[in-house]
C-alpha positions in Angstrom: 0.0 0.0 0.0 1.0 3.6 -0.6 1.8 5.7 2.5 -0.6 8.6 2.8 0.8 11.5 4.7 -1.0 14.2 6.6 0.3 16.7 4.1 -1.2 14.7 1.2 -4.6 14.5 3.0 -4.6 18.2 3.7 -4.1 18.8 0.0 -6.8 16.4 -1.1 -9.6 17.1 1.3 -10.5 20.5 -0.1 -11.0 18.9 -3.5 -14.1 17.0 -2.3 -17.4 18.0 -3.8 -21.0 17.5 -3.0 -23.2 14.8 -4.7 -26.6 13.3 -4.1 -26.7 9.6 -3.1 -30.0 8.0 -3.9 -31.0 4.7 -2.3 -33.8 2.9 -4.2 -36.2 0.8 -2.2 -38.9 -1.7 -3.1 -42.2 0.1 -3.4 -45.8 -1.2 -3.0 -45.9 -2.4 -6.6 -42.5 -4.1 -6.6 -42.9 -7.5 -8.2 -46.4 -6.7 -9.7 -47.5 -7.7 -13.1 -45.8 -5.5 -15.7 -43.1 -4.4 -13.3 -40.3 -5.9 -15.4 -41.2 -3.8 -18.4 -41.2 -0.6 -16.2 -37.9 -1.6 -14.6 -36.4 -2.0 -18.1 -37.5 1.6 -18.9 -36.1 2.7 -15.6 -32.7 1.2 -16.7 -32.9 3.0 -20.0 -33.5 6.3 -18.3 -30.5 5.6 -16.0 -28.3 5.2 -19.2 -29.7 8.5 -20.5 -28.9 10.2 -17.2 -25.4 8.8 -17.3 -24.9 10.0 -20.8 -26.1 13.5 -19.8 -23.5 13.5 -17.0 -26.1 13.7 -14.2 -25.7 10.1 -12.9 -22.1 9.3 -12.0 -22.6 5.8 -10.5 -25.6 3.5 -10.6 -26.4 -0.1 -10.0 -28.6 -2.6 -8.3 -28.3 -3.8 -4.8 -28.7 -7.6 -4.9 -29.3 -8.7 -1.4 -32.6 -9.2 0.5 -32.4 -5.9 2.4 -35.3 -4.2 0.6 -33.0 -1.9 -1.1 -33.0 -2.2 -4.9 -30.3 0.1 -6.1 -27.9 2.9 -5.5 -27.2 6.0 -7.6 -24.8 8.9 -7.1 -26.0 12.0 -8.9 -23.7 14.8 -9.8 -26.5 17.3 -9.2 -28.0 19.1 -6.3 -30.2 17.3 -3.8 -33.3 19.1 -5.2 -32.4 18.2 -8.8 -31.8 14.5 -7.8 -35.3 14.5 -6.1 -36.9 16.0 -9.2 -35.2 13.5 -11.5 -36.3 10.6 -9.2 -39.9 11.9 -9.0 -40.0 11.5 -12.8 -38.4 8.0 -12.8 -40.8 5.5 -14.4 -40.3 3.0 -11.6 -41.0 5.6 -8.9 -44.1 6.9 -10.8 -45.4 3.3 -11.1 -44.9 2.6 -7.4 -42.4 -0.1 -8.1 -39.7 1.9 -6.3 -39.4 4.5 -3.5 -36.3 6.4 -2.8 -34.2 8.3 -0.3 -31.8 11.1 -1.2 -28.8 11.9 1.0 -26.0 14.4 0.7 -22.7 12.7 0.0 -19.1 14.0 -0.6 -16.4 12.5 -2.7 -13.6 13.4 -5.1 -14.1 14.3 -8.7 -12.5 11.7 -10.9 -13.0 8.8 -8.5 -14.5 5.8 -10.2 -15.1 2.1 -10.0 -12.1 -0.1 -10.9 -12.7 -2.5 -13.8 -12.7 -6.2 -12.7 -13.7 -9.3 -14.5 -17.0 -10.8 -13.4 
């Protein structure tokens, strides 16, 4: 591992920026007839938001916790809420969501690894 000095940390911490973390949860219509088609369109919209630079990270949560997904928006909290209110899965009651302020460093990303 690389040694991280106090000086390095003092230089990096001011570079952190605010983001909106969105936790997607199963809604009252989760698993209902027709939900798969709506979830497909929810996924298409996520790709559109990624392409527009508004959704930095997104993916499903695959355990039995009741959480269905996580997204990190590079928008304000209010814009993230507005975008989520228009999500097809949220509008259909398949998902609900929570929005939380989150800070991280621009340029951070997920490392590629084979499945």
